[in-house]
C-alpha positions in Angstrom: -52.9 1.6 13.7 -54.6 2.9 11.2 -55.3 6.8 11.1 -57.3 8.6 8.4 -56.4 11.7 6.6 -59.6 13.6 5.6 -61.5 16.4 5.7 -60.9 18.6 8.8 -63.7 18.5 11.0 -64.0 22.6 10.8 -64.4 22.2 7.0 -67.1 19.5 7.7 -69.1 21.4 10.7 -69.8 24.7 9.0 -70.6 23.1 5.6 -74.3 22.2 6.1 -74.1 20.9 2.2 -71.1 18.2 3.5 -73.2 17.5 6.4 -76.0 15.9 4.5 -74.0 14.6 1.8 -72.6 11.9 4.5 -76.0 11.0 6.0 -77.4 10.5 2.6 -74.9 8.5 1.8 -74.6 6.2 4.6 -70.4 6.6 5.3 -69.4 8.3 8.5 -65.8 9.5 8.2 -63.7 7.7 10.1 -60.6 9.5 11.7 -59.1 6.7 13.6 -59.1 3.4 14.0 -57.1 0.3 15.4 -58.3 -3.1 16.6 -59.8 -1.4 19.9 -61.1 1.8 18.6 -62.8 3.7 16.2 -63.5 7.1 15.6 -65.9 8.5 13.4 -67.2 12.6 12.6 -70.8 11.8 13.6 -73.0 14.6 11.9 -75.5 16.8 14.1 -78.5 15.5 14.3 -77.9 12.2 13.5 -78.7 10.2 16.7 -75.9 7.5 17.8 -78.7 5.0 18.4 -81.9 4.5 18.8 -83.9 6.5 21.7 -87.3 8.4 23.1 -85.7 10.9 21.6 -87.3 10.4 17.7 -89.3 7.7 17.7 -89.7 8.2 13.8 -85.8 8.4 13.3 -84.6 5.4 11.5 -80.8 6.1 10.5 -78.4 5.9 13.7 -74.5 6.3 13.3 -74.1 3.1 14.8 -76.0 1.0 12.7 -74.5 3.1 9.5 -71.2 2.9 10.9 -71.6 -1.1 11.6 -73.3 -1.9 8.0 -70.1 0.6 6.8 -66.7 -1.5 8.7 -69.0 -4.8 8.3 -67.9 -5.9 11.9 -69.6 -6.0 15.4 -68.8 -2.7 17.3 
């Protein structure tokens, strides 16, 4: 089991610049990860996966996470 100490969620959610940086850098803040689960801080406005909600969107939390941890999720 691995736990990650990082920025407080409130700090990120109240700071739009941090949300924009996380999306622009194509990384998600990992809050917790073990052999079966991973918990990330998904910035508001970032879709989880492809959806009919926005057909023009090209970046999704799921794909960013796959690219970041280089394993199947």
